[in-house]
C-alpha positions in Angstrom: 26.2 -4.1 -5.9 26.9 -2.5 -2.5 23.4 -1.2 -1.5 21.7 0.8 1.1 18.1 -0.1 1.7 15.5 2.3 2.8 12.0 1.1 3.9 9.7 0.8 6.7 6.2 -1.1 6.1 5.6 -4.9 5.3 5.4 -3.9 1.6 9.1 -3.3 1.6 10.1 -6.7 3.3 10.0 -8.8 0.3 12.3 -6.4 -1.6 14.9 -6.4 1.2 14.9 -10.4 1.2 15.2 -10.5 -2.8 18.4 -8.2 -2.7 19.9 -10.3 0.0 18.8 -13.6 -1.9 20.4 -12.0 -5.2 23.9 -11.6 -3.6 24.0 -7.9 -3.1 25.9 -6.4 -0.1 23.5 -4.5 2.2 25.9 -1.8 3.5 22.9 -0.5 6.0 19.1 -0.6 6.2 17.4 2.7 6.8 13.9 2.7 8.5 11.7 4.8 10.6 12.3 4.8 14.2 10.6 2.3 16.6 7.3 3.8 17.9 4.9 2.8 20.6 2.5 0.2 19.7 0.3 -2.6 21.3 -1.5 -2.5 24.6 1.6 -1.7 26.5 2.8 1.1 24.1 6.2 -0.3 24.0 8.6 0.9 21.3 8.2 -1.5 18.4 10.6 -1.7 15.4 9.1 -1.4 12.2 8.8 -4.6 9.9 11.7 -3.7 7.7 13.7 -2.9 10.9 12.9 -6.4 12.5 13.6 -8.2 9.3 16.9 -6.6 8.8 18.0 -7.5 12.5 16.8 -11.0 11.6 19.1 -11.1 8.7 22.0 -9.6 10.8 22.0 -6.3 8.8 23.0 -2.9 10.4 19.9 -0.9 10.9 19.8 2.8 11.2 16.5 4.9 12.2 17.3 8.6 12.1 14.4 11.0 12.7 15.6 13.2 10.0 18.0 13.2 7.0 18.2 16.8 6.7 21.1 17.4 9.1 24.8 17.6 7.8 25.8 14.8 10.4 23.0 12.4 8.7 24.0 13.1 5.2 27.8 12.5 6.0 27.0 9.3 7.7 24.8 8.2 4.7 27.6 9.3 2.3 30.2 7.4 4.4 28.7 4.0 3.6 30.2 4.6 -0.1 27.2 2.7 -1.6 26.9 1.7 -5.2 23.1 2.5 -5.2 20.2 3.1 -2.6 16.8 1.0 -3.0 13.9 2.9 -1.4 10.4 1.3 -0.7 7.9 3.3 1.3 10.5 4.7 3.5 8.5 7.6 4.8 11.0 10.4 4.9 11.8 12.9 2.1 15.4 12.3 0.8 17.3 15.6 0.6 19.4 16.2 -2.6 22.7 15.4 -0.5 21.1 11.9 0.2 20.1 11.4 -3.6 23.4 12.3 -4.9 25.6 10.2 -2.4 25.5 6.8 -3.8 27.6 6.4 -7.2 24.6 5.5 -9.3 21.8 7.6 -7.3 18.6 6.2 -5.7 15.9 3.8 -7.2 12.3 3.6 -5.9 9.8 0.8 -6.1 6.5 2.7 -6.6 3.0 0.6 -6.5 1.6 2.2 -9.8 1.8 2.8 -13.5 3.4 6.3 -13.3 2.7 9.0 -13.7 -0.9 7.7 -12.7 -1.1 7.8 -8.8 2.1 9.5 -7.8 2.1 9.9 -3.9 1.3 8.2 -0.8 -1.7 5.8 -1.5 -1.4 4.6 -5.0 -3.1 1.2 -4.2 -6.0 2.3 -2.5 -6.6 5.1 -5.1 -6.3 2.5 -8.0 -9.2 0.4 -6.6 -11.1 3.6 -5.4 -11.2 4.9 -8.9 -12.0 1.6 -10.7 -8.7 1.3 -12.5 -8.9 -1.9 -14.7 -5.2 -2.4 -14.0 -2.1 -1.2 -12.1 1.4 -2.4 -11.5 5.1 -1.5 -10.2 7.4 1.0 -11.6 11.3 1.1 -10.8 12.2 4.7 -11.0 15.2 6.9 -10.6 14.6 9.2 -7.7 14.9 13.0 -8.0 13.7 15.9 -5.9 10.0 15.8 -7.3 7.3 13.5 -5.8 7.4 10.5 -7.9 8.7 12.4 -11.1 11.8 10.7 -12.0 12.2 8.4 -15.2 11.0 4.8 -15.0 13.7 2.1 -15.4 11.2 -0.8 -15.5 7.5 -1.1 -15.2 5.0 -4.1 -15.3 1.4 -4.0 -15.2 -1.2 -6.3 -13.8 -5.0 -6.4 -13.9 -7.1 -5.6 -10.7 -9.6 -8.3 -9.8 -13.2 -7.7 -9.7 -13.5 -8.7 -6.0 -9.6 -7.8 -5.0 -9.1 -5.8 -2.0 -6.2 -3.4 -1.2 -4.6 -5.9 1.0 -4.6 -8.6 -1.5 -3.4 -6.3 -4.2 -0.7 -4.8 -1.8 0.8 -8.3 -1.2 0.8 -9.0 -5.0 2.4 -5.7 -5.9 5.0 -6.1 -2.9 6.2 -9.3 -4.8 6.3 -7.7 -8.1 8.3 -4.9 -6.9 11.0 -7.5 -5.2 11.3 -9.3 -8.5 11.6 -6.1 -10.5 14.2 -4.4 -8.4 16.4 -7.6 -8.7 15.9 -7.4 -12.5 16.5 -3.9 -12.7 19.9 -4.1 -10.7 21.0 -7.1 -12.9 20.3 -5.3 -16.1 21.5 -2.0 -14.7 24.1 -1.1 -17.3 21.6 -1.7 -20.0 18.5 0.0 -18.9 17.4 3.1 -20.6 15.4 5.6 -18.1 12.3 6.7 -19.8 11.0 10.1 -18.7 7.4 10.3 -17.5 5.3 11.8 -19.7 3.4 15.1 -18.7 -0.1 13.7 -19.6 -2.0 11.5 -17.4 -0.6 12.7 -14.0 -2.7 11.8 -11.1 -1.9 12.1 -7.2 -2.6 9.6 -4.6 -3.5 11.4 -1.6 -3.1 9.8 1.7 -6.4 8.2 2.9 -8.6 10.2 5.3 -10.5 8.3 7.7 -13.4 10.6 7.0 -13.7 8.8 3.6 -14.5 5.5 5.3 -18.1 5.6 6.3 -20.2 4.2 3.6 -23.1 6.1 1.9 -25.6 3.8 0.8 -27.2 6.5 -1.4 -24.2 6.1 -3.7 -24.1 3.6 -6.8 -23.2 0.1 -5.8 -20.0 0.3 -8.2 -18.9 3.2 -6.0 -19.9 1.5 -2.7 -18.1 -1.7 -3.6 -15.0 0.0 -4.7 -15.0 1.9 -1.4 -15.2 -1.4 0.7 -12.4 -3.1 -1.4 -10.4 0.0 -1.6 -10.1 0.5 2.1 -9.6 -2.9 3.1 -8.2 -3.9 5.5 -7.0 -0.4 6.6 -8.7 1.9 7.5 -11.9 -0.2 6.8 -15.0 1.2 5.3 -17.8 1.0 8.0 -21.3 1.4 8.6 -23.8 0.8 11.9 -25.7 -2.3 12.1 -28.1 -2.3 14.9 -26.5 0.6 16.6 -23.1 -1.1 16.2 -20.1 0.0 14.1 -19.2 -2.8 11.9 -16.1 -2.6 9.5 -16.9 -4.1 5.9 -13.8 -5.8 4.6 -15.0 -7.4 1.4 -17.9 -7.0 -1.1 -18.9 -7.7 -4.7 -21.8 -6.3 -6.9 -25.0 -8.1 -6.4 -28.7 -8.2 -7.9 -31.6 -6.5 -6.5 -32.9 -2.9 -5.6 -34.4 -1.4 -2.6 -34.1 1.7 -0.5 -30.5 2.7 0.2 -29.1 0.6 3.0 -31.9 -2.1 3.2 -30.9 -5.7 3.7 -32.3 -7.5 0.5 -32.0 -11.2 1.5 -30.4 -13.5 3.9 -26.9 -13.3 2.3 -26.2 -9.5 3.2 -27.1 -8.0 0.0 -27.5 -4.4 0.7 -29.5 -1.9 -1.6 -27.7 1.1 -2.7 -28.8 4.4 -4.7 -28.7 2.2 -7.7 -27.8 -1.6 -7.5 -26.7 -3.5 -4.6 -23.7 -4.9 -3.0 -23.2 -8.3 -1.1 -20.9 -7.9 1.9 -18.4 -10.9 1.9 -16.2 -10.1 5.0 -17.3 -8.1 8.2 -15.6 -7.2 11.5 -17.3 -6.0 14.6 -15.5 -3.9 17.1 -13.0 -6.0 19.3 -13.5 -9.1 17.3 -11.6 -10.8 14.4 -12.8 -10.3 10.9 -15.3 -13.0 9.7 -16.9 -14.2 6.4 -20.7 -13.2 5.9 -22.0 -16.6 6.9 -20.0 -16.6 10.2 -20.9 -13.2 10.9 -24.7 -13.8 10.7 -24.7 -16.7 13.2 -23.4 -14.3 15.6 -25.4 -11.0 14.9 -29.1 -11.1 13.4 -29.3 -8.8 10.4 -33.0 -9.8 9.0 -34.2 -9.0 5.5 -35.8 -5.6 5.2 -33.6 -4.1 8.1 -31.8 -0.8 7.3 -28.3 -0.4 8.0 
């Protein structure tokens, strides 16, 4: 097929690679514009933009697709289909209708659960036992279109958003190539009205750990916000990101250090911290972290 690819972050890169490897003709790649990043605040292309250029593909990064000029330029590509993965701009109806077979979206949840911006984070935060990927035909509503393919996967007991993100990215890449290969035989399945939930964008205000909550909730928060934005607490007056955890044995006052392995008491139960990061330093496993910062048993964090 002649494909327009539309994506921005790392999550979308494997899908672009898979489409190229499968032999599809990439008419153009659309991505968010380069933005200032790093210490020098120089404009940096998005991961999809950088990968597309490395593959020798034409890259476009309009600020908006709402103008007649932008929509005419999109339609002029005369694509069979557009594949959209975490692109970051709303597609107007003129864009949705331009490709001969419309636009397909790779969405990282089992729709209609977790429509919206942060489906991977929200699945872990809510304690879902499983999640997955859907290949969906796009329409004007927010992730409301019929589903062509879906695949479920269990969420591991210690899995973080970062690890799950990488697994779902690979699944999405495989499923989109399957969807295009079987396109003429797939029957779009309308989403049911029951079970709709929305995955609101993560707010940094959610990230501070409240040790009075149940250990199950604290553990989900730490894993669900890892690696970004990172749940955090203060240890000896220093702000520390908590990037990995698991449920542990023991009880005590909320925030009390229960042993020499960073098991921390919660409102009910305890969690063991597995990976931490001090400001300005790299992330470390708990053993390495404790060699550089004393957190004695009985301390409160």
